[in-house]
N, C-alpha and C positions, 0 to 999 in steps of 0.2 A: 217311652220312648226306648223299646229295646237295641243293646247296643248289636253289632254286625261282629258274629263270631267268622275267628281266621281261624281254622284245623289248618294244621301241621301238615294232613294230609293232600289239603287244598295247595298249599306251599309247594310240597313236594312237586304236583303235579304243573304248576305252573312252570316248576324250573326247569320241564321240557327244554323251552328256550333258550337254555347254557351251552355252553360245551358238554360233551358228554364225560369230561373227565371232571366236573368240576361238580363234586358230588357234593350235595347240599347236606348240612349240618341238621340234625334235630334240634331244629329251631322250635321256641315257646309259645304254646301256642297265646294269641293276646285280642283283646278284645277292640275294635276299634270304633272310638266312641260318636256320639252324634255332634253334631258342628251346629252353634246357635245359628238361626236364621238371620237375627241384625244383631250386632254389638259396635260402640262407637268408634272402636280403634281397632287395629289391626290385633293386639292383646285378646281383645276381646272375643275370639273365632276360637284362641289358646284352650283348649279344655286341660282338664286334671293331668298331671302325669305327662304330660306333654311339654315340649319348648316352639318356640318361632326359630325355627334355623335362617329363613330368609325373610326379606319382604321386597317388592316389586312395585313401586307404584307407576299409573303411567293409566294413557283413557284405555280403556275396555269398551265401552258402548256411545252412542252418539255422540252425549253430550261434553261437553267442556270440562266437568270434572272429573280429577286424578281416581283412577280404583286402583283396586288392591288385586297383586298376586302372591299369595302366602306359601313359605315351604314349613310344613311343619314335622317335628321328629318324636318320635315316642322316647321318653327318656327314662327306661327303666331301667336297674341294675341288672336288672332276673335276665334279660335277653344280648350281655352282654357274656357268650359261650367260652369257656375253655372248650382244647381240644389238643391232642397231640399229632395232628397229623401238619399237611403243609401248611404254609399260610401264618396270616399273623393272627395270634393266641394271647388274649383272649378275643374274640370277633365279636361285632357290636352289631347285634342282627334287628334293633329296635326299626321299626318301618316308617316310612315318610308317606304322608301325605297335601295331596294341595287343593288348596282354597283358593276360588274366586269369589270378588266382591265388589260389588259394583256400589257406588258412591249413593248417599240420596241425598234431595234438595234442597232438605230440613238438618243433614248435618249424620253422622254417623254414616254405616254401611249397611249393604244386605248381601247375602250369601246367593252365588248366583251360582255356582259349580263346587260340587269337593269330591274329589278324584284320590285314590289309594290303590291304584294297579299300574297305571300307567309306569311308575318309577318304582320298579320291586323290590318287593323287600331284599336286602343281603341275605342270602344263603352258603355263600363258597367262600371262605378266606383265601382263596388265591386269586379270588378276581378282585380289582381295581375299582373303589366307591364310582358309581355309574355318574354319579356329578363332577367326579375328577375335584374331588375336594372344593368347589369350583361354582355354589350355588350362582352367582353373580354371572359366570359368563354361559352357566347352562340356561338360565331362563329370563328371558328378557321380553319385554314390551314395547315393537317399535311404535315408529311415529303413526305407520296405519292402522293399527290397532290392535295389528298380529302379534300372537303370543309365538313364541319360539320355546320346544321343549328339547334340549339335546343331551343324550344316552350314551354313553361309551364304554364298551367291552375291550377289557386289556387280561391278559393273564398270566398270572407271574410262574405259573408252571403247566404243563398238559397239554397246552394247545401253542402255533405258532399265528392264530390270525386275531386278529383286532377288529374293531369296525366302529364307527359311531352313525348317531342315527338322529335324524334333527325333526320332532312334529313341527306345523304352523298347523294356528289354529285362533279362527275369529270369532269373535259372535256376533251371530247371525241366526235369525230366525226361531231364537230362544235358545239357542246351545252354542256353547265354541263348539262350531263346526270347523271339520280337519279341511285345509285350504292350501295343505302341500307337506309332503312326503321324503324328505333327502337320507341317501345313503350311502356311503363310502366304507370299502373295508378294505386292509393288508392281511395276507400272507405273510408273516416275518421270515419265513423260510426260505419259501420260492421268490419271492419278490412281487408276486401279483397283484394285484389292484383291480376291484372291481364298485360302480358306482352306480346309481340311479336316482332319479328324479321323478316327482309327481308332482302333476298340475293339477289339484280336485276340483276346479274350478273351471277349467278349460276341459277336464279327462284327456291333454296329452301329459306322454311321457317319454324318459327315456333312459338306456341303460348304455354301458360300459365297463369292457373290461381291458385291462393294460399290464404293465410289469415299472417298478418303480426304476428300471434300467433302461427303459425308453426315455428319449430327449422331449419327448413328446405325450399331452393323453393320446388313448388308442379314440378312433373313431368312434361316434355313440352310434347307438342304434335305436331309433324314433318308434315310438310304442305307442300303445294309449290306455285308458282303462278297459275291463271286460264291464264294469259295471258303475253306473254315475250315479248311484244312489246317494246322497249326500251321509257322511259320516261322522257324529258326532264324538267331540275329547272323552266320552262317558263310558262309551261302547270299542273304546279300542282297546282297553283291556293290558292286558301286560306288554310293553314298550316293546322287548323283546321278540314274541311271539308273534305282533304283526308283520304282515306279508300285505301289500299290495296286488292285487287281483290284474296283472297286467296280460294285455293278450299275446297269443302268440305269433 
């Protein structure tokens, strides 16, 4: 099977979701490897040149067996880039990928989904790790089989804005379908806040503005999705570029 080539130009295009100040490094080209269709354990899904950064066990489908959500990270020293600009140097640009694996009744696991887009590749040394160096908090499986993926944006230079966004997905109709999206932002200079919550099952949503100087959150503005077409996780792409289309 051919490996998917991820070119520098494509990575630069994806970085439009980052603040304008966050100039991307010229990161090396990488090849995203194929992931085995089946494996006896979590480690069996880890290709050569990658490592298992984190594993979460929990129910993802309707049976009672614990399934797996795996966070893999490339482990190539060539992707650790030294530079003379702002931020951490040398800077680790090794990409990540998520692997969802469902337990088989006879033992072992089968691959259900591989995604290497929703968690963007690190490209700016002034941006904190999008998982806050805490995958156990960023990736969770709830008792209702819902998976939450939380991404965090915080810059040490060039921007006052910080925000957090959480995607909630659940195995349904043959894909990990988006059932919820939540975003909360703060401008560290002005103290202004903004928030959004979308229920993709009901189509309902709300937005809210405010300030950290207020004693209570500002009023919520009810709204709804413009398009109720189901969204699967592998169609989201870069998690920071995703924006729900809400009614005006």
